[in-house]
N, C-alpha and C positions, 0 to 999 in steps of 0.2 A: 503495500499500498504505499502510494507517495504521501510525505509530508505535505501540510498545507503550503510551505515556502515551494517545495518542488512543483507542486500543483500550479502554483501560481506562475511561477518562472515560465512553465510550459504552455501556460495559457494566456498570459497577458502580454500585449503588443506595446513593448518598450520604444519612445521616439527614436531613441539612439542609445549606444552601446555604453556612455556615459551615464545616461540615466538608469539603465538596466545593472551597471557595476556598483552606482552609489545606493540603489535599491539593496541590493544584495549584501551590501556591508553594513546599511542600517539595520535592516531585518535580523541579519545575524548578531547585532549589538542588542537589538531587544529580546530576541531569543536567549542572548547570554545574560540576560538581567538589567540591561539599561534602560532608564526610564524614558517615558516621552519627554519630560522636561528636559533631560541630557541631549535628546537628540535635536530637540527645539533650538537649544542653545547652538549646537553646531549649524543647523539650518540658519539661524541669524548670522553666523559668521562667513558662510557663503553666500549669503544675501548681500552683506557688505562688500563683498571682494566680486560682487555681481557675477558668480558661477551659477547661473539659474539653472543649468542641466544638473547640476549636483543636487542644488534645492528640491528639483523636481523628484529625484530618485529617494532622497530623505524623505519629503512628505508624503510619497506615494507608501513608503514603508510604514510611516506613523499610521497612514489611514486604513493600511493593510492590517496592522497589527489591532487596530481600534475593532475593526470588522469580525476579525478571528475571535477577538475576545469577545465581543457582543454575541456574535452568532454561538460560541461556545455556552455561554450564559444562557441564550434563550432554549438550547438544547437540553442543558441539565434542569431548568426550573422551568420549563412550558408545563402548565396544566391546564389543559383543553378546557376544562368546566369553568374555569375564570373566563374565557375570551369567548366561546360560544354556549349557548342556551340549549338544553335538547329541546326538542320540538314536541 
């Protein structure tokens, strides 16, 4: 079974190789325990340098990790009786 990162890398069309490289680096940082705050700090540094491809990759990784976290939360905590009434 593919990991969420491998699945994403196989199915997401990155704008260029720099964006993909920084997405991978940032995603691995997140998997390794880096906080989104730490990544946003890096994002701000690259923005000051006007390295926007790097920013795009880091931002995509932040959004990806948020989506994966939210999906995992919903999967583990989904209770259909709360959302749907039986007819």
